[in-house]
DRENPA-3360 file (N, C-alpha, C; in nm, 2 decimals, always signed):
BEGIN
1 = XXXXXXXX = +8.23/+7.83/+7.49/+8.12/+7.91/+7.44/+8.17/+7.99/+7.32 ~ +8.10/+7.98/+7.21/+8.14/+8.05/+7.09/+8.05/+8.17/+7.07 ~ +8.10/+8.30/+7.10/+8.02/+8.41/+7.09/+7.95/+8.43/+6.95 ~ +8.02/+8.38/+6.85/+7.96/+8.40/+6.71/+7.83/+8.33/+6.70 ~ +7.80/+8.24/+6.78/+7.67/+8.16/+6.77/+7.56/+8.23/+6.85 ~ +7.58/+8.34/+6.91/+7.48/+8.40/+6.99/+7.40/+8.51/+6.92 ~ +7.43/+8.53/+6.79/+7.35/+8.63/+6.71/+7.41/+8.77/+6.73 ~ +7.34/+8.86/+6.66/+7.39/+9.00/+6.66/+7.38/+9.06/+6.80;
9 = XXXXXXXX = +7.47/+9.16/+6.83/+7.47/+9.22/+6.96/+7.43/+9.36/+6.94 ~ +7.33/+9.41/+7.02/+7.28/+9.54/+7.02/+7.38/+9.64/+7.06 ~ +7.37/+9.77/+7.01/+7.47/+9.87/+7.05/+7.46/+9.89/+7.20 ~ +7.57/+9.93/+7.27/+7.57/+9.95/+7.41/+7.47/+10.04/+7.46 ~ +7.44/+10.16/+7.39/+7.34/+10.25/+7.43/+7.20/+10.19/+7.44 ~ +7.17/+10.11/+7.34/+7.04/+10.04/+7.34/+7.03/+9.94/+7.46 ~ +7.14/+9.87/+7.49/+7.14/+9.77/+7.59/+7.12/+9.84/+7.73 ~ +7.19/+9.96/+7.74/+7.18/+10.03/+7.87/+7.03/+10.08/+7.89;
17 = XXXXXXXX = +6.97/+10.13/+7.78/+6.83/+10.18/+7.79/+6.74/+10.06/+7.83 ~ +6.77/+9.94/+7.78/+6.68/+9.83/+7.81/+6.70/+9.79/+7.96 ~ +6.82/+9.82/+8.01/+6.85/+9.78/+8.15/+6.81/+9.88/+8.25 ~ +6.76/+9.99/+8.20/+6.73/+10.10/+8.30/+6.60/+10.08/+8.38 ~ +6.52/+9.98/+8.35/+6.41/+9.95/+8.43/+6.45/+9.91/+8.57 ~ +6.36/+9.93/+8.66/+6.40/+9.90/+8.80/+6.44/+9.76/+8.82 ~ +6.56/+9.74/+8.88/+6.62/+9.60/+8.89/+6.55/+9.52/+9.00 ~ +6.54/+9.39/+8.99/+6.50/+9.31/+9.10/+6.60/+9.32/+9.21;
25 = XXXXXXXX = +6.56/+9.28/+9.33/+6.64/+9.28/+9.45/+6.76/+9.18/+9.44 ~ +6.87/+9.23/+9.48/+6.99/+9.14/+9.48/+6.99/+9.05/+9.61 ~ +7.07/+8.95/+9.60/+7.08/+8.86/+9.72/+7.14/+8.94/+9.84 ~ +7.22/+9.04/+9.81/+7.28/+9.12/+9.92/+7.17/+9.20/+9.98 ~ +7.08/+9.26/+9.91/+6.97/+9.34/+9.96/+6.88/+9.25/+10.05 ~ +6.86/+9.12/+10.00/+6.78/+9.03/+10.08/+6.85/+9.00/+10.22 ~ +6.98/+8.98/+10.21/+7.06/+8.95/+10.33/+7.05/+9.07/+10.43 ~ +7.07/+9.19/+10.38/+7.06/+9.31/+10.47/+6.92/+9.33/+10.53;
33 = XXXXXXXX = +6.82/+9.30/+10.45/+6.68/+9.31/+10.51/+6.66/+9.21/+10.61 ~ +6.71/+9.09/+10.59/+6.69/+8.98/+10.69/+6.76/+9.01/+10.82 ~ +6.88/+9.07/+10.80/+6.96/+9.10/+10.92/+7.02/+9.24/+10.91 ~ +6.95/+9.34/+10.97/+6.99/+9.48/+10.96/+7.14/+9.51/+11.00 ~ +7.20/+9.42/+11.07/+7.34/+9.43/+11.11/+7.44/+9.37/+11.02 ~ +7.39/+9.31/+10.91/+7.47/+9.23/+10.82/+7.59/+9.32/+10.76 ~ +7.55/+9.44/+10.71/+7.65/+9.52/+10.65/+7.76/+9.57/+10.75 ~ +7.72/+9.60/+10.87/+7.81/+9.64/+10.98/+7.90/+9.53/+11.01;
41 = XXXXXXXX = +7.84/+9.41/+11.02/+7.92/+9.29/+11.05/+8.03/+9.27/+10.94 ~ +7.99/+9.28/+10.82/+8.08/+9.26/+10.70/+8.20/+9.36/+10.71 ~ +8.17/+9.49/+10.74/+8.27/+9.59/+10.75/+8.37/+9.55/+10.86 ~ +8.31/+9.52/+10.98/+8.40/+9.49/+11.09/+8.48/+9.36/+11.06 ~ +8.43/+9.27/+10.99/+8.50/+9.14/+10.96/+8.63/+9.18/+10.88 ~ +8.62/+9.26/+10.79/+8.74/+9.30/+10.71/+8.83/+9.39/+10.78 ~ +8.78/+9.47/+10.87/+8.87/+9.55/+10.96/+8.95/+9.46/+11.05 ~ +8.88/+9.36/+11.10/+8.95/+9.27/+11.19/+9.06/+9.19/+11.11;
49 = XXXXXXXX = +9.03/+9.14/+10.99/+9.12/+9.07/+10.91/+9.24/+9.16/+10.88 ~ +9.22/+9.29/+10.85/+9.33/+9.38/+10.82/+9.42/+9.40/+10.94 ~ +9.35/+9.41/+11.06/+9.43/+9.43/+11.18/+9.51/+9.30/+11.21 ~ +9.47/+9.19/+11.17/+9.55/+9.06/+11.19/+9.66/+9.04/+11.10 ~ +9.67/+9.13/+11.00/+9.78/+9.12/+10.90/+9.74/+9.03/+10.78 ~ +9.62/+9.00/+10.76/+9.58/+8.91/+10.65/+9.60/+8.99/+10.52 ~ +9.63/+8.92/+10.41/+9.65/+8.97/+10.28/+9.51/+8.99/+10.22 ~ +9.47/+9.11/+10.20/+9.33/+9.14/+10.15/+9.33/+9.20/+10.01;
57 = XXXXXXXX = +9.44/+9.22/+9.95/+9.45/+9.30/+9.83/+9.51/+9.22/+9.71 ~ +9.50/+9.09/+9.71/+9.56/+9.01/+9.60/+9.49/+9.04/+9.47 ~ +9.36/+9.06/+9.47/+9.29/+9.10/+9.35/+9.34/+9.23/+9.30 ~ +9.36/+9.33/+9.39/+9.40/+9.46/+9.34/+9.54/+9.46/+9.29 ~ +9.63/+9.37/+9.34/+9.76/+9.36/+9.28/+9.76/+9.32/+9.14 ~ +9.67/+9.23/+9.10/+9.66/+9.19/+8.96/+9.61/+9.31/+8.88 ~ +9.51/+9.38/+8.93/+9.46/+9.49/+8.85/+9.57/+9.60/+8.83 ~ +9.65/+9.62/+8.93/+9.76/+9.72/+8.92/+9.86/+9.67/+8.82;
65 = XXXXXXXX = +9.89/+9.54/+8.82/+9.99/+9.49/+8.72/+9.94/+9.50/+8.58 ~ +9.81/+9.49/+8.56/+9.75/+9.50/+8.43/+9.73/+9.65/+8.38 ~ +9.73/+9.74/+8.47/+9.70/+9.88/+8.43/+9.82/+9.96/+8.39 ~ +9.81/+10.05/+8.30/+9.91/+10.15/+8.27/+9.92/+10.24/+8.39 ~ +10.03/+10.31/+8.41/+10.05/+10.40/+8.53/+9.95/+10.51/+8.51 ~ +9.89/+10.55/+8.62/+9.79/+10.66/+8.62/+9.67/+10.62/+8.55 ~ +9.63/+10.50/+8.55/+9.51/+10.45/+8.48/+9.38/+10.50/+8.55 ~ +9.27/+10.49/+8.47/+9.14/+10.50/+8.53/+9.09/+10.36/+8.56;
73 = XXXXXXXX = +9.04/+10.34/+8.68/+8.99/+10.21/+8.72/+8.86/+10.23/+8.79 ~ +8.77/+10.14/+8.76/+8.64/+10.13/+8.83/+8.62/+10.00/+8.90 ~ +8.59/+10.01/+9.03/+8.57/+9.89/+9.11/+8.42/+9.87/+9.12 ~ +8.37/+9.77/+9.05/+8.23/+9.74/+9.04/+8.19/+9.65/+9.15 ~ +8.13/+9.70/+9.25/+8.10/+9.63/+9.38/+8.21/+9.64/+9.47 ~ +8.24/+9.77/+9.51/+8.37/+9.80/+9.58/+8.36/+9.76/+9.72 ~ +8.24/+9.73/+9.78/+8.24/+9.70/+9.92/+8.30/+9.81/+10.01 ~ +8.37/+9.78/+10.12/+8.42/+9.88/+10.21/+8.56/+9.93/+10.16;
81 = XXXXXXXX = +8.60/+9.91/+10.03/+8.70/+9.99/+9.97/+8.84/+9.94/+9.97 ~ +8.87/+9.82/+10.01/+9.01/+9.79/+10.03/+9.08/+9.78/+9.90 ~ +9.02/+9.73/+9.79/+9.09/+9.73/+9.66/+9.10/+9.87/+9.60 ~ +8.99/+9.95/+9.61/+9.00/+10.08/+9.56/+9.10/+10.16/+9.63 ~ +9.11/+10.15/+9.76/+9.21/+10.22/+9.83/+9.36/+10.19/+9.79 ~ +9.38/+10.06/+9.78/+9.51/+10.01/+9.73/+9.55/+10.07/+9.60 ~ +9.45/+10.07/+9.50/+9.48/+10.11/+9.37/+9.50/+10.27/+9.37 ~ +9.43/+10.34/+9.45/+9.45/+10.48/+9.46/+9.59/+10.51/+9.51;
89 = XXXXXXXX = +9.64/+10.43/+9.61/+9.77/+10.45/+9.66/+9.88/+10.43/+9.55 ~ +9.84/+10.35/+9.45/+9.94/+10.32/+9.34/+9.93/+10.42/+9.23 ~ +9.85/+10.53/+9.25/+9.85/+10.64/+9.16/+9.74/+10.64/+9.06 ~ +9.65/+10.55/+9.07/+9.54/+10.54/+8.97/+9.42/+10.63/+9.01 ~ +9.35/+10.67/+8.91/+9.22/+10.74/+8.94/+9.11/+10.63/+8.95 ~ +9.05/+10.63/+9.07/+8.97/+10.51/+9.11/+8.83/+10.56/+9.14 ~ +8.73/+10.49/+9.09/+8.59/+10.51/+9.13/+8.54/+10.38/+9.18 ~ +8.47/+10.38/+9.29/+8.41/+10.26/+9.34/+8.26/+10.27/+9.35;
97 = XXXXXXXX = +8.19/+10.17/+9.30/+8.04/+10.17/+9.30/+7.99/+10.05/+9.38 ~ +7.90/+10.07/+9.47/+7.84/+9.96/+9.55/+7.70/+10.00/+9.58 ~ +7.62/+9.89/+9.59/+7.47/+9.91/+9.62/+7.45/+9.95/+9.76 ~ +7.54/+9.92/+9.85/+7.51/+9.93/+10.00/+7.58/+10.06/+10.05 ~ +7.49/+10.15/+10.10/+7.55/+10.28/+10.15/+7.63/+10.26/+10.28 ~ +7.61/+10.16/+10.35/+7.69/+10.13/+10.47/+7.83/+10.10/+10.43 ~ +7.85/+10.02/+10.33/+7.98/+9.98/+10.28/+8.05/+10.10/+10.22 ~ +7.98/+10.18/+10.15/+8.03/+10.30/+10.09/+8.08/+10.40/+10.20;
105 = XXXXXXXX = +8.00/+10.42/+10.30/+8.05/+10.50/+10.41/+8.17/+10.45/+10.48 ~ +8.18/+10.32/+10.50/+8.31/+10.26/+10.55/+8.42/+10.28/+10.46 ~ +8.40/+10.27/+10.33/+8.51/+10.29/+10.23/+8.56/+10.43/+10.24 ~ +8.47/+10.53/+10.25/+8.52/+10.67/+10.26/+8.59/+10.69/+10.39 ~ +8.56/+10.62/+10.49/+8.63/+10.64/+10.62/+8.76/+10.57/+10.62 ~ +8.77/+10.44/+10.57/+8.89/+10.36/+10.59/+8.99/+10.38/+10.47 ~ +8.94/+10.41/+10.35/+9.02/+10.42/+10.24/+8.99/+10.55/+10.16 ~ +9.02/+10.67/+10.21/+8.99/+10.79/+10.14/+9.07/+10.81/+10.02;
113 = XXXXXXXX = +9.02/+10.88/+9.92/+9.10/+10.91/+9.80/+9.02/+10.87/+9.68 ~ +8.97/+10.75/+9.66/+8.89/+10.72/+9.55/+8.75/+10.79/+9.56 ~ +8.68/+10.80/+9.45/+8.54/+10.85/+9.45/+8.45/+10.73/+9.47 ~ +8.37/+10.74/+9.57/+8.28/+10.63/+9.60/+8.13/+10.67/+9.57 ~ +8.06/+10.58/+9.51/+7.92/+10.61/+9.47/+7.83/+10.49/+9.50 ~ +7.71/+10.53/+9.55/+7.61/+10.43/+9.58/+7.53/+10.40/+9.45 ~ +7.52/+10.28/+9.41/+7.45/+10.25/+9.29/+7.44/+10.10/+9.26 ~ +7.33/+10.06/+9.19/+7.31/+9.93/+9.14/+7.38/+9.91/+9.01;
121 = XXXXXXXX = +7.47/+9.81/+8.99/+7.54/+9.80/+8.87/+7.45/+9.78/+8.75 ~ +7.33/+9.72/+8.77/+7.24/+9.69/+8.65/+7.18/+9.82/+8.60 ~ +7.17/+9.93/+8.67/+7.10/+10.04/+8.63/+7.17/+10.17/+8.65 ~ +7.29/+10.17/+8.70/+7.36/+10.29/+8.74/+7.42/+10.37/+8.62 ~ +7.40/+10.50/+8.63/+7.46/+10.59/+8.53/+7.57/+10.67/+8.60 ~ +7.69/+10.67/+8.55/+7.80/+10.75/+8.61/+7.76/+10.90/+8.61 ~ +7.79/+10.97/+8.72/+7.77/+11.11/+8.72/+7.87/+11.18/+8.63 ~ +7.84/+11.30/+8.58/+7.93/+11.37/+8.48/+8.07/+11.41/+8.54;
129 = XXXXXXXX = +8.08/+11.41/+8.67/+8.21/+11.46/+8.73/+8.31/+11.35/+8.76 ~ +8.28/+11.23/+8.70/+8.38/+11.12/+8.71/+8.41/+11.08/+8.57 ~ +8.53/+11.01/+8.55/+8.56/+10.96/+8.42/+8.44/+10.87/+8.36 ~ +8.42/+10.88/+8.24/+8.31/+10.80/+8.17/+8.36/+10.67/+8.11 ~ +8.49/+10.66/+8.09/+8.56/+10.55/+8.03/+8.68/+10.51/+8.12 ~ +8.70/+10.37/+8.12/+8.80/+10.32/+8.22/+8.90/+10.22/+8.15 ~ +9.02/+10.23/+8.19/+9.12/+10.14/+8.14/+9.09/+10.00/+8.19 ~ +9.05/+9.99/+8.32/+9.02/+9.87/+8.39/+8.89/+9.88/+8.46;
137 = XXXXXXXX = +8.80/+9.79/+8.44/+8.68/+9.78/+8.53/+8.69/+9.64/+8.59 ~ +8.68/+9.63/+8.72/+8.69/+9.49/+8.78/+8.59/+9.47/+8.89 ~ +8.56/+9.34/+8.91/+8.46/+9.30/+9.01/+8.51/+9.18/+9.08 ~ +8.54/+9.20/+9.21/+8.60/+9.10/+9.29/+8.49/+9.06/+9.40 ~ +8.53/+8.98/+9.49/+8.45/+8.95/+9.61/+8.32/+8.88/+9.58 ~ +8.31/+8.80/+9.47/+8.19/+8.73/+9.44/+8.07/+8.82/+9.42 ~ +8.09/+8.94/+9.37/+7.98/+9.03/+9.34/+7.88/+8.97/+9.25 ~ +7.93/+8.90/+9.15/+7.84/+8.84/+9.05/+7.74/+8.74/+9.11;
145 = XXXXXXXX = +7.79/+8.67/+9.21/+7.71/+8.57/+9.28/+7.60/+8.63/+9.36 ~ +7.61/+8.76/+9.40/+7.51/+8.83/+9.48/+7.40/+8.89/+9.39 ~ +7.42/+8.91/+9.26/+7.32/+8.97/+9.18/+7.20/+8.88/+9.16 ~ +7.09/+8.95/+9.15/+6.97/+8.87/+9.11/+6.99/+8.82/+8.96 ~ +6.95/+8.70/+8.93/+6.97/+8.64/+8.80/+6.92/+8.74/+8.69 ~ +6.82/+8.81/+8.71/+6.77/+8.90/+8.60/+6.85/+9.02/+8.58 ~ +6.94/+9.05/+8.68/+7.02/+9.17/+8.66/+7.17/+9.14/+8.62 ~ +7.20/+9.01/+8.61/+7.34/+8.98/+8.57/+7.38/+9.04/+8.44;
153 = XXXXXXXX = +7.30/+9.01/+8.34/+7.33/+9.06/+8.20/+7.33/+9.21/+8.20 ~ +7.23/+9.28/+8.26/+7.23/+9.43/+8.26/+7.36/+9.48/+8.33 ~ +7.40/+9.42/+8.44/+7.52/+9.46/+8.51/+7.64/+9.45/+8.41 ~ +7.65/+9.34/+8.34/+7.76/+9.33/+8.24/+7.75/+9.43/+8.13 ~ +7.63/+9.46/+8.09/+7.61/+9.57/+7.99/+7.67/+9.70/+8.04 ~ +7.64/+9.73/+8.17/+7.70/+9.85/+8.23/+7.85/+9.85/+8.23 ~ +7.91/+9.73/+8.27/+8.06/+9.72/+8.27/+8.11/+9.74/+8.13 ~ +8.05/+9.68/+8.03/+8.10/+9.70/+7.90/+8.09/+9.84/+7.86;
161 = XXXXXXXX = +7.99/+9.92/+7.90/+7.97/+10.06/+7.86/+8.08/+10.15/+7.92 ~ +8.13/+10.10/+8.03/+8.23/+10.19/+8.10/+8.38/+10.16/+8.05 ~ +8.40/+10.07/+7.97/+8.53/+10.04/+7.92/+8.58/+10.14/+7.81 ~ +8.70/+10.18/+7.82/+8.76/+10.26/+7.72/+8.78/+10.17/+7.60 ~ +8.80/+10.23/+7.48/+8.81/+10.14/+7.36/+8.91/+10.02/+7.37 ~ +9.02/+10.05/+7.44/+9.12/+9.94/+7.46/+9.12/+9.89/+7.61 ~ +9.01/+9.92/+7.68/+9.00/+9.88/+7.82/+8.97/+9.74/+7.84 ~ +8.99/+9.69/+7.96/+8.96/+9.55/+7.99/+8.88/+9.54/+8.12;
169 = XXXXXXXX = +8.80/+9.44/+8.13/+8.72/+9.41/+8.25/+8.78/+9.28/+8.31 ~ +8.78/+9.27/+8.44/+8.83/+9.15/+8.51/+8.72/+9.12/+8.61 ~ +8.66/+9.00/+8.60/+8.55/+8.96/+8.69/+8.58/+8.83/+8.75 ~ +8.57/+8.82/+8.88/+8.60/+8.70/+8.95/+8.49/+8.66/+9.05 ~ +8.45/+8.53/+9.05/+8.35/+8.48/+9.14/+8.37/+8.33/+9.15 ~ +8.31/+8.27/+9.26/+8.32/+8.13/+9.28/+8.21/+8.05/+9.23 ~ +8.23/+7.92/+9.21/+8.12/+7.83/+9.18/+8.03/+7.81/+9.30 ~ +7.92/+7.74/+9.27/+7.83/+7.71/+9.38/+7.74/+7.83/+9.43;
177 = XXXXXXXX = +7.74/+7.94/+9.35/+7.66/+8.06/+9.39/+7.54/+8.08/+9.30 ~ +7.50/+7.98/+9.23/+7.38/+7.99/+9.14/+7.41/+8.05/+9.01 ~ +7.53/+8.07/+8.97/+7.57/+8.13/+8.84/+7.68/+8.05/+8.78 ~ +7.63/+7.96/+8.69/+7.73/+7.87/+8.62/+7.82/+7.95/+8.53 ~ +7.95/+7.90/+8.53/+8.05/+7.98/+8.45/+8.01/+7.99/+8.30 ~ +7.95/+7.88/+8.25/+7.91/+7.89/+8.11/+7.80/+7.99/+8.09 ~ +7.71/+8.00/+8.18/+7.61/+8.11/+8.17/+7.67/+8.25/+8.18 ~ +7.77/+8.26/+8.26/+7.84/+8.39/+8.26/+7.91/+8.42/+8.13;
185 = XXXXXXXX = +7.97/+8.32/+8.07/+8.03/+8.35/+7.94/+7.93/+8.39/+7.84 ~ +7.81/+8.32/+7.84/+7.71/+8.36/+7.75/+7.66/+8.50/+7.77 ~ +7.64/+8.53/+7.90/+7.59/+8.67/+7.93/+7.69/+8.77/+7.89 ~ +7.82/+8.75/+7.91/+7.93/+8.84/+7.87/+7.92/+8.87/+7.72 ~ +7.91/+8.76/+7.65/+7.91/+8.77/+7.50/+7.78/+8.85/+7.46 ~ +7.67/+8.82/+7.52/+7.55/+8.89/+7.48/+7.55/+9.04/+7.53 ~ +7.64/+9.07/+7.62/+7.65/+9.21/+7.67/+7.75/+9.29/+7.59 ~ +7.81/+9.23/+7.49/+7.91/+9.30/+7.40/+8.05/+9.29/+7.44;
193 = XXXXXXXX = +8.09/+9.18/+7.52/+8.22/+9.16/+7.55/+8.27/+9.02/+7.51 ~ +8.40/+9.01/+7.48/+8.46/+8.88/+7.45/+8.55/+8.84/+7.56 ~ +8.56/+8.72/+7.59/+8.65/+8.66/+7.69/+8.79/+8.65/+7.63 ~ +8.88/+8.73/+7.68/+9.02/+8.72/+7.63/+9.10/+8.61/+7.69 ~ +9.07/+8.58/+7.82/+9.14/+8.48/+7.90/+9.06/+8.44/+8.02 ~ +9.09/+8.33/+8.08/+9.02/+8.28/+8.20/+9.12/+8.21/+8.28 ~ +9.11/+8.23/+8.41/+9.20/+8.17/+8.51/+9.11/+8.12/+8.63 ~ +9.17/+8.04/+8.71/+9.09/+7.98/+8.82/+9.13/+8.05/+8.96;
201 = XXXXXXXX = +9.22/+8.14/+8.96/+9.25/+8.22/+9.08/+9.30/+8.36/+9.04 ~ +9.31/+8.44/+9.13/+9.35/+8.58/+9.11/+9.50/+8.58/+9.09 ~ +9.58/+8.48/+9.12/+9.72/+8.47/+9.09/+9.74/+8.39/+8.96 ~ +9.64/+8.38/+8.88/+9.65/+8.33/+8.74/+9.68/+8.19/+8.72 ~ +9.63/+8.10/+8.81/+9.64/+7.96/+8.78/+9.54/+7.92/+8.67 ~ +9.58/+7.81/+8.60/+9.50/+7.78/+8.48/+9.35/+7.75/+8.51 ~ +9.26/+7.79/+8.42/+9.12/+7.76/+8.43/+9.09/+7.63/+8.35 ~ +9.01/+7.54/+8.41/+8.97/+7.42/+8.34/+8.83/+7.38/+8.38;
209 = XXXXXXXX = +8.79/+7.27/+8.32/+8.65/+7.22/+8.35/+8.61/+7.20/+8.49 ~ +8.71/+7.17/+8.57/+8.69/+7.14/+8.71/+8.72/+7.26/+8.80 ~ +8.74/+7.37/+8.75/+8.77/+7.49/+8.83/+8.65/+7.53/+8.92 ~ +8.68/+7.57/+9.04/+8.58/+7.61/+9.14/+8.58/+7.76/+9.15 ~ +8.66/+7.83/+9.08/+8.66/+7.98/+9.08/+8.70/+8.02/+8.94 ~ +8.64/+8.14/+8.90/+8.67/+8.19/+8.77/+8.72/+8.34/+8.78 ~ +8.83/+8.37/+8.71/+8.87/+8.51/+8.69/+8.88/+8.53/+8.54 ~ +8.78/+8.60/+8.49/+8.77/+8.62/+8.35/+8.82/+8.76/+8.31;
217 = XXXXX = +8.91/+8.77/+8.21/+8.95/+8.89/+8.15/+8.88/+8.92/+8.02 ~ +8.81/+9.03/+8.01/+8.72/+9.06/+7.90/+8.76/+9.19/+7.84 ~ +8.72/+9.21/+7.71/+8.72/+9.34/+7.64/+8.60/+9.35/+7.56 ~ +8.58/+9.47/+7.50/+8.47/+9.49/+7.41/+8.48/+9.41/+7.29 ~ +8.37/+9.34/+7.25/+8.38/+9.26/+7.13/+8.38/+9.34/+7.00;
% end
């Protein structure tokens, strides 16, 4: 995808204003409405995996390796906080944002230290008492696949708006979730970001046309 072919890109402020309308429901919201115990099940699943000794922070290790020491980091779709907690322990200033208050409550209980906020990535405005710009903004856990198609681009606009001038975004999600990788690249470009690199795993294996997973490294265009 050649971003130069997508036409002029509106300023970030204008794109955020356009995204401020009430967002359609996410797939996650649909899942929790269909099963009121879904969020609690998800929290317990990862608590059980952690208790078994499973490696649950591979994504966060990459973010830590990319970040300067004492960086500002925003976890976009932080879930129950395992990545945010790991990065806090490494000395970074971490903010986690998630749509689901049950997951935020679990994050505060299991991984204290970061600032956790309930919000929809497509419409969320950072409160004034947290950093407004970040060295790294990342989204792991297939968050992009749970977004309603109409909110994907607004969510990427939000992520772009939170980047410091030299900041980077890292976004990972799998194929087969209704969001083609080429569509993501187009949305990222239209949201004011350029794709600096792409990988097929969080341990940086090469990305190619047959990849079943995407980890994209982006910066402001």
